[in-house]
C-alpha positions as CSV (number, residue, x, y, z in Angstrom):
1,M,102.2,130.1,123.2
2,K,101.1,126.8,122.3
3,R,99.0,127.3,125.8
4,R,97.4,130.3,124.9
5,R,96.6,128.6,121.2
6,L,95.4,125.9,123.2
7,I,92.9,127.8,125.2
8,L,91.8,129.9,122.6
9,L,90.6,126.5,120.4
10,A,88.7,125.5,123.6
11,I,87.2,128.5,124.0
12,V,86.0,128.3,119.7
13,A,85.2,124.7,120.2
14,V,82.9,125.9,123.2
15,L,81.3,128.5,121.5
16,I,80.4,126.4,118.1
17,I,78.7,124.0,120.5
18,V,76.7,126.5,122.6
19,A,75.8,128.1,119.0
20,G,74.8,124.6,117.4
21,Y,72.8,124.2,120.9
22,G,71.4,127.8,120.5
23,I,70.3,127.1,117.0
24,V,68.3,123.5,117.8
25,L,66.8,125.3,120.7
26,I,65.6,128.3,118.5
27,R,64.5,125.8,115.4
28,R,62.9,123.2,118.0
29,G,60.9,126.1,119.5
30,F,59.7,127.0,123.3
31,S,57.5,125.2,125.0
32,A,56.3,124.1,128.8
33,A,54.8,121.3,126.8
34,A,57.8,119.8,125.1
35,E,60.1,117.2,127.7
36,P,63.3,119.2,128.2
37,S,66.5,117.6,127.1
38,T,69.3,116.5,129.9
39,L,71.0,119.5,129.1
40,E,68.1,122.2,129.6
41,K,67.5,119.6,133.0
42,V,70.6,120.1,134.1
43,M,70.9,124.2,133.7
44,A,67.7,124.8,135.1
45,G,68.1,122.7,138.1
46,T,71.3,124.3,138.8
47,A,70.0,127.7,138.2
48,R,67.3,127.1,140.8
49,R,70.0,125.7,142.9
50,L,72.1,129.2,142.6
51,A,69.2,131.4,142.8
52,T,67.9,129.8,146.4
53,P,69.0,131.4,149.2
54,A,70.8,128.8,151.7
55,G,67.9,128.2,154.4
56,A,65.1,128.7,152.2
57,A,64.7,124.8,152.0
58,K,64.1,124.6,155.8
59,E,61.2,127.9,155.8
60,K,57.8,126.4,156.2
61,N,55.1,127.9,154.3
62,P,53.6,131.0,156.3
63,L,49.6,130.5,155.2
64,P,48.2,127.0,156.1
65,A,46.9,124.8,153.9
66,T,43.0,126.2,154.5
67,P,40.4,125.7,152.2
68,E,40.2,129.5,151.9
69,N,44.1,130.1,151.1
70,V,44.3,126.9,148.6
71,K,41.2,128.5,146.5
72,A,43.1,131.6,146.7
73,G,46.2,130.0,145.6
74,N,44.5,127.9,142.7
75,E,42.8,131.3,142.0
76,L,46.0,133.2,141.5
77,F,47.5,130.3,139.6
78,L,44.9,130.1,137.0
79,A,44.8,134.0,136.2
80,R,48.9,134.4,136.3
81,C,50.4,131.1,135.4
82,A,47.8,128.5,133.7
83,G,47.6,130.4,130.4
84,C,51.5,128.8,129.8
85,H,51.3,125.7,132.3
86,G,47.5,124.4,131.7
87,A,44.8,124.5,134.0
88,D,46.4,121.6,136.3
89,G,49.9,122.3,135.5
90,S,50.7,119.7,132.5
91,G,52.1,122.2,130.1
92,Q,49.2,121.7,128.0
93,T,47.3,124.5,126.9
94,T,45.0,125.6,124.0
95,S,47.7,128.4,122.9
């Protein structure tokens, strides 16, 4: 019975910490321009590693870095990504 109570107390403590961190994130807001906290960096890195297939790091880009391909990639970035990440990828946007 004592062990069950200790586990329940640990779960409640974790939930309180997670809720508190969530409130801080919500009050601070979400922005690509803000420097992420250490916890955010760790969580993002972990999520990226878990989502990337094991052999993907060894794969090469199938498209050569020709001027045409680089221009096409830049146009795609400007059309689909720059709104949030900024035209130079810095996260500094006008909106």
